[in-house]
C-alpha positions in Angstrom: -30.3 13.5 -77.7 -33.3 15.3 -76.2 -33.1 19.1 -76.0 -33.1 20.6 -72.5 -35.9 22.9 -71.5 -35.5 24.7 -68.2 -38.5 24.8 -65.8 -39.0 27.6 -63.3 -41.4 26.8 -60.5 -43.4 29.9 -59.4 -45.7 28.6 -56.6 -43.7 30.5 -53.9 -44.0 33.9 -55.7 -46.1 34.5 -58.8 -48.6 31.7 -58.5 -49.7 32.6 -55.0 -49.5 36.3 -55.8 -51.9 35.8 -58.7 -54.4 33.6 -56.8 -54.2 34.6 -53.2 -52.7 38.1 -53.4 -49.3 36.9 -52.0 -50.7 35.9 -48.6 -48.8 32.6 -48.3 -46.8 32.7 -45.0 -43.5 30.8 -44.5 -45.2 28.2 -42.4 -47.1 27.0 -45.5 -44.0 26.0 -47.4 -41.2 25.6 -44.8 -41.6 21.8 -44.6 -41.6 21.2 -48.4 -38.5 23.3 -49.4 -36.0 20.4 -49.3 -38.3 18.2 -51.3 -38.7 21.0 -53.9 -35.0 21.2 -54.1 -35.0 17.5 -55.3 -37.6 18.1 -58.1 -35.0 19.0 -60.8 -36.3 22.5 -61.4 -33.9 24.9 -63.2 -34.9 27.6 -60.7 -37.6 28.5 -58.2 -39.0 32.0 -58.2 -39.3 32.7 -54.4 -38.9 36.4 -53.9 -39.5 39.9 -55.3 -42.8 41.0 -56.9 -45.3 41.7 -54.1 -43.7 39.2 -51.6 -41.6 41.9 -49.9 -44.6 44.2 -49.3 -46.8 41.4 -48.3 -44.4 40.0 -45.7 -44.2 43.3 -43.9 -47.8 44.4 -44.4 -49.8 41.2 -43.9 -47.6 38.3 -42.7 -45.5 39.8 -39.9 -42.4 38.4 -41.5 -39.0 39.9 -42.3 -38.7 39.4 -46.1 -34.9 39.2 -45.9 -35.1 36.5 -43.2 -37.7 34.6 -45.4 -35.2 34.6 -48.3 -32.3 33.5 -46.1 -34.5 30.7 -44.7 -35.4 29.5 -48.2 -31.7 29.6 -49.2 -30.8 27.5 -46.1 -33.1 24.7 -47.3 -32.6 24.9 -51.1 -29.0 24.0 -51.9 -29.2 22.7 -55.5 -31.8 24.8 -57.2 -31.2 28.4 -58.3 -33.3 30.9 -56.5 -35.0 33.6 -58.6 -36.7 36.9 -57.9 -38.6 39.6 -59.8 -37.3 43.2 -59.6 -39.0 46.3 -61.0 -35.9 48.0 -62.2 -35.6 51.5 -60.8 -38.7 50.8 -58.6 -36.9 47.8 -57.0 -39.8 46.2 -55.1 -41.7 49.4 -54.2 -44.1 51.5 -56.2 -42.0 54.6 -57.1 -38.5 55.3 -58.5 -35.5 55.2 -56.1 -32.0 56.6 -56.3 -29.3 54.7 -58.1 -27.6 54.2 -54.7 -30.6 52.4 -53.3 -31.2 50.3 -56.4 -27.5 49.1 -56.3 -27.7 48.4 -52.5 -30.9 46.4 -52.9 -29.6 44.4 -55.8 -26.3 43.7 -54.1 -28.0 42.6 -50.8 -30.5 40.4 -52.8 -27.6 38.4 -54.2 -25.8 38.3 -50.9 -28.8 36.9 -49.2 -29.3 34.1 -51.6 -30.7 35.1 -55.0 -29.1 33.7 -58.1 -31.2 35.1 -60.9 -32.8 38.5 -61.0 -35.5 39.0 -63.6 -35.4 42.7 -64.2 -38.2 44.6 -65.9 -39.5 48.1 -66.3 -43.2 48.9 -66.4 -42.7 51.1 -69.4 -40.2 48.8 -71.2 -37.7 51.6 -70.9 -34.1 50.2 -70.8 -32.9 53.3 -69.1 -35.0 52.3 -66.1 -33.4 48.9 -66.0 -29.7 49.8 -66.6 -28.6 50.4 -63.0 -30.2 47.2 -61.7 -28.7 45.1 -64.6 -25.2 46.6 -64.0 -25.3 46.0 -60.3 -26.6 42.5 -60.6 -23.7 41.6 -62.9 -21.2 43.2 -60.6 -22.6 41.3 -57.6 -22.2 38.0 -59.5 -25.8 37.4 -60.2 -27.6 36.3 -63.4 -29.3 39.3 -64.9 -32.4 38.3 -66.9 -33.8 41.2 -68.8 -37.6 41.1 -69.2 -39.7 42.3 -72.2 -43.2 43.2 -70.9 -45.6 41.9 -73.5 -48.7 43.9 -74.2 -50.9 44.7 -77.2 -51.4 48.3 -78.4 -51.0 50.4 -81.5 -47.4 51.3 -80.4 -46.2 47.9 -79.2 -45.0 46.1 -82.4 -43.3 42.8 -83.1 -40.2 44.7 -84.3 -40.1 46.8 -81.1 -39.9 43.7 -78.9 -37.0 42.3 -80.9 -35.2 45.6 -80.8 -35.7 45.7 -77.0 -34.3 42.2 -76.7 -31.2 43.2 -78.6 -30.7 46.3 -76.5 -31.0 44.2 -73.2 -28.4 41.8 -74.5 -26.1 44.7 -75.4 -26.5 45.9 -71.8 -25.1 42.6 -70.5 -28.2 40.6 -69.7 -27.4 36.9 -69.3 -30.8 35.9 -70.7 -34.0 37.4 -71.9 -37.6 36.7 -70.8 -40.8 37.5 -72.6 -43.0 38.5 -69.6 -46.7 38.0 -70.6 -48.3 39.1 -67.3 -51.8 39.2 -68.6 -51.8 35.8 -70.4 -52.6 37.4 -73.8 -49.8 36.2 -76.0 -51.2 33.8 -78.6 -49.5 30.6 -79.4 -48.5 31.8 -82.9 -47.1 35.1 -81.6 -45.2 33.2 -79.0 -43.7 31.0 -81.6 -42.8 33.8 -84.0 -41.5 36.1 -81.3 -39.2 33.4 -79.7 -38.1 32.4 -83.2 -37.1 36.0 -84.0 -35.4 36.6 -80.7 -33.4 33.3 -81.0 -32.3 34.4 -84.5 -31.0 37.8 -83.2 -29.7 36.9 -79.8 -26.9 34.7 -78.4 -28.3 34.6 -74.9 -31.1 32.1 -73.8 -34.7 33.2 -74.2 -37.5 32.4 -71.7 -41.3 32.8 -71.8 -43.5 33.7 -68.8 -47.2 33.6 -69.3 -50.4 33.3 -67.2 -53.4 31.1 -67.9 -55.9 33.9 -67.4 -57.2 33.6 -71.0 -56.5 29.8 -71.5 -53.8 30.5 -74.0 -50.7 30.0 -71.9 -50.4 26.2 -72.1 -50.4 26.3 -75.9 -48.2 29.4 -76.0 -45.5 27.7 -73.8 -45.5 24.6 -76.0 -45.2 26.6 -79.2 -42.5 28.8 -77.7 -40.5 25.6 -76.8 -41.0 24.3 -80.3 -39.6 27.7 -81.5 -36.5 27.2 -79.4 -37.3 28.8 -76.0 -34.7 27.7 -73.4 -37.1 27.7 -70.5 -40.6 28.5 -69.2 -42.4 29.3 -66.0 -44.9 26.9 -64.5 -46.8 26.4 -61.2 -47.4 23.2 -59.3 -50.8 22.0 -60.3 -52.9 22.8 -57.2 -51.9 26.5 -57.6 -52.0 26.5 -61.4 -54.7 27.7 -63.8 -56.9 30.7 -63.8 -54.9 33.8 -63.1 -51.9 31.7 -62.3 -49.7 29.7 -64.7 -49.7 26.4 -66.6 -49.4 23.3 -64.5 -45.8 22.1 -64.0 -46.8 18.4 -64.1 -48.9 18.7 -67.2 -46.2 20.5 -69.2 -43.5 18.1 -68.0 -45.7 15.1 -68.8 -46.2 16.5 -72.3 -42.6 17.3 -72.9 -41.5 13.8 -71.7 -43.5 12.4 -74.7 -41.7 14.7 -77.1 -38.1 15.3 -77.9 -37.4 17.4 -74.7 -35.7 16.9 -71.4 -36.9 19.0 -68.4 -35.0 17.2 -65.7 -38.1 17.4 -63.5 -39.1 14.4 -61.5 -42.9 13.9 -61.6 -42.8 11.7 -58.6 -41.3 14.5 -56.5 -43.8 16.9 -58.0 -46.6 14.7 -56.6 -45.2 15.1 -53.1 -45.0 18.9 -53.6 -48.5 19.1 -54.9 -49.9 16.9 -52.1 -48.2 19.3 -49.6 -50.0 22.4 -51.1 -53.4 20.8 -51.4 -54.5 21.6 -47.8 -52.9 25.0 -48.1 -55.2 25.8 -51.1 -58.2 24.2 -49.3 -57.6 26.5 -46.3 -57.5 29.7 -48.5 -60.7 28.6 -50.3 -62.4 27.9 -47.0 -61.3 31.2 -45.4 -62.1 33.3 -48.5 -58.5 34.2 -49.3 -58.9 32.4 -52.6 -61.8 33.6 -54.6 -63.0 30.8 -57.0 -63.5 33.4 -59.7 -59.8 33.7 -60.2 -59.6 30.0 -61.1 -61.7 30.2 -64.3 -60.8 31.3 -67.8 -61.4 35.0 -68.5 -61.4 35.3 -72.3 -62.4 38.9 -72.0 -58.9 39.6 -70.7 -57.8 39.6 -74.3 -59.6 42.9 -74.5 -58.8 44.5 -71.1 -55.4 42.8 -70.6 -55.6 42.6 -66.8 -52.8 40.4 -65.3 -53.6 37.8 -62.7 -52.2 39.6 -59.7 -54.0 42.8 -60.8 -57.3 41.0 -61.2 -57.1 39.3 -57.8 -56.3 42.8 -56.3 -59.2 44.4 -58.1 -61.5 41.8 -56.7 -60.1 42.4 -53.2 -60.6 46.1 -53.5 -64.2 45.9 -54.7 -65.0 43.2 -52.2 -63.7 45.3 -49.3 -66.1 48.1 -50.2 -69.0 45.8 -51.0 -68.9 46.7 -54.7 -67.9 43.4 -56.4 -70.9 43.8 -58.7 -69.0 46.7 -60.3 -66.2 44.4 -61.5 -67.3 44.3 -65.1 -67.6 48.1 -65.3 -64.1 48.4 -63.9 -62.7 45.9 -66.4 -64.3 47.9 -69.2 -62.9 51.2 -67.8 -59.4 49.7 -67.4 -58.3 49.8 -71.1 -59.7 53.3 -71.5 -57.6 54.6 -68.6 -54.6 52.7 -70.1 -55.1 54.4 -73.4 -55.3 57.8 -71.7 -52.0 57.1 -69.9 -50.2 56.4 -73.1 -50.6 52.5 -73.3 -48.3 51.5 -70.4 -48.0 47.7 -70.1 -50.2 46.5 -67.2 -47.5 45.3 -64.9 -46.5 46.6 -61.4 -46.6 49.4 -60.6 -48.5 50.5 -63.7 -51.2 47.8 -63.2 -51.9 49.2 -59.7 -52.1 52.8 -61.0 -54.3 52.0 -63.9 -56.5 49.6 -61.9 -57.0 51.8 -58.9 -57.8 54.8 -61.2 -60.3 52.7 -63.1 -61.9 51.6 -59.8 -62.0 55.3 -58.7 -63.6 56.4 -62.0 -66.3 53.8 -61.7 -67.1 54.3 -58.0 -67.2 58.1 -58.2 -69.3 58.0 -61.4 -67.0 60.6 -63.0 -63.8 60.0 -65.0 -60.8 61.6 -63.2 -62.8 63.4 -60.6 -60.2 62.0 -58.2 -56.7 61.2 -59.4 -54.2 59.3 -57.2 -50.9 60.8 -56.3 -49.2 58.0 -58.2 -51.0 58.8 -61.4 -50.1 62.5 -60.9 -46.4 61.5 -60.4 -46.6 59.4 -63.6 -48.0 62.3 -65.6 -45.2 64.4 -64.1 -42.6 62.0 -65.4 -41.4 60.4 -62.2 -41.7 56.9 -63.7 -39.9 57.8 -66.9 -41.4 58.7 -70.3 -44.8 57.2 -71.2 -44.7 54.9 -74.2 -47.2 57.2 -76.0 -48.5 60.7 -75.3 -50.7 61.0 -72.3 -54.2 62.4 -73.1 -54.5 66.1 -72.8 -57.6 65.7 -70.6 -55.8 63.6 -68.0 -52.6 65.8 -68.1 -54.7 68.9 -67.5 -56.7 67.3 -64.6 -53.6 65.7 -63.1 -51.1 68.6 -63.3 -53.0 71.8 -64.1 -50.5 74.3 -65.3 -47.5 72.3 -63.9 -44.9 71.3 -66.5 -43.8 67.7 -66.7 -40.2 66.8 -65.9 -37.5 67.0 -68.5 -34.6 64.5 -68.5 -34.0 61.6 -66.2 -36.0 62.0 -63.0 -33.8 59.4 -61.2 -30.9 61.8 -61.4 -32.8 64.3 -59.2 -33.5 61.8 -56.4 -31.5 62.3 -53.2 -30.0 59.1 -51.8 -32.5 57.6 -49.4 -30.2 55.4 -47.3 -28.3 58.0 -45.2 -31.5 59.7 -44.0 -33.1 56.3 -43.3 -30.2 55.1 -41.2 -30.3 58.3 -39.1 -34.0 58.1 -38.6 -34.1 54.4 -37.6 -31.2 54.5 -35.2 -31.0 51.3 -33.3 -34.3 50.1 -34.8 -32.2 49.0 -37.8 -29.9 46.0 -37.0 -28.6 45.7 -40.6 -28.4 47.3 -44.0 -31.3 45.0 -45.0 -33.5 46.7 -42.3 -32.7 50.1 -43.7 -33.5 48.9 -47.2 -36.9 47.6 -46.0 -37.7 51.0 -44.5 -36.6 52.8 -47.7 -38.9 50.6 -49.8 -41.9 50.5 -47.4 -41.4 53.1 -44.6 -44.7 52.7 -42.7 -44.8 48.9 -42.9 -41.1 48.4 -42.1 -41.1 50.8 -39.2 -44.1 49.1 -37.6 -42.4 45.7 -38.1 -39.1 46.9 -36.7 -40.7 48.5 -33.6 -42.7 45.4 -32.9 -39.6 43.3 -33.3 -37.7 45.5 -30.8 -40.6 45.2 -28.3 -40.7 41.4 -28.6 -37.0 41.2 -27.9 -37.4 43.5 -24.9 -40.1 41.3 -23.6 -38.0 38.2 -24.0 -35.1 39.8 -22.1 -37.6 40.8 -19.3 -38.9 37.3 -19.0 -35.4 35.9 -18.8 -34.5 38.4 -16.0 -37.6 37.4 -14.1 -36.7 33.7 -14.5 -33.2 34.3 -13.1 -34.6 36.3 -10.2 -37.1 33.6 -9.3 
């Protein structure tokens, strides 16, 4: 009997986040959802990560409505999202009350599996989200952010996996956001986790360095219960291994994915013109489609790389990309070796860009980096450099204890401020996560509804 390997399709979240900075509107996938539901995927990652921000900021979509729409079309396949622990889907820490409300509403609106991670691999920053996910009836998947540094050891990852299982996680995922896990390390780490844990183990990796295809296969050979892949037209480069290629390979081995390659062809054919449009309009930079072996040195994840390119292109400084990529690991070391995953990847990347463009290291320091140095994101994995601490905080002392315990609940004030702009608890949560973007969206929504009412009155009068 063939061993089952679960396949998670990520084209609706991480694949398009990594290649086109999460600019895929609902109209690009609405007509293919029911077909995707027939493919035999274990789950589809459709929400979380940067999708929430992008819906409000760029796509003029209600992210909650987007999720409900997907759920209405996908009946058989589990829906999955990525959650940043105490950051939820924003870029700072929120109160426990907000984290619990957001997790509860995510499950209520259609999410089955929540992959929960913390940018510092701190279980304390994941505890509230894990607890609420379990209480809401969701599947809590605890993520280990894989990175390479003097303080991130093989043993530390296994211990983190054991801790997450003790906290109640239903499964564990090795989250290799930069595509830097080697095939041998993938094999050994999965083998060690499977030996120590009772819950399933998954591997998520990007093809940025060209290692991910081999790493996924070796992880499966070591006993991994599932992996993440992207439909082929949105695979490769900063994205993920091709779904069809891996399924084809596993079909010839002693594994059963349950995925129908015939259905995959229909899905891929649907997304071909979508990719072609983004290429033509410049939303997909061909540079993100190639192998970046230097990422083994600078460890930049796919989404971070596409955003760095976007930032530099916007100011006409794309020629500075190599300098920024060299500066990135230096900033990361100064910040205590945080894994380069949201929101830390944005902080480190933006600071590296600033250092290069100003021509002076830490001449300007972002408010987010100052908050990090203050301790508002938890404790850094290693000591922050004295130079950075001095320039960021001056004589100010960093926070002692758990910063989240000092955060006032955001929801009551948001409800009062929004008044009748908010039609649901989901609207309030959108505002709490992204105040400016959500308020703009909610006001425009109200204006559109008022116009519709006005038109109807005019029609009746006529």
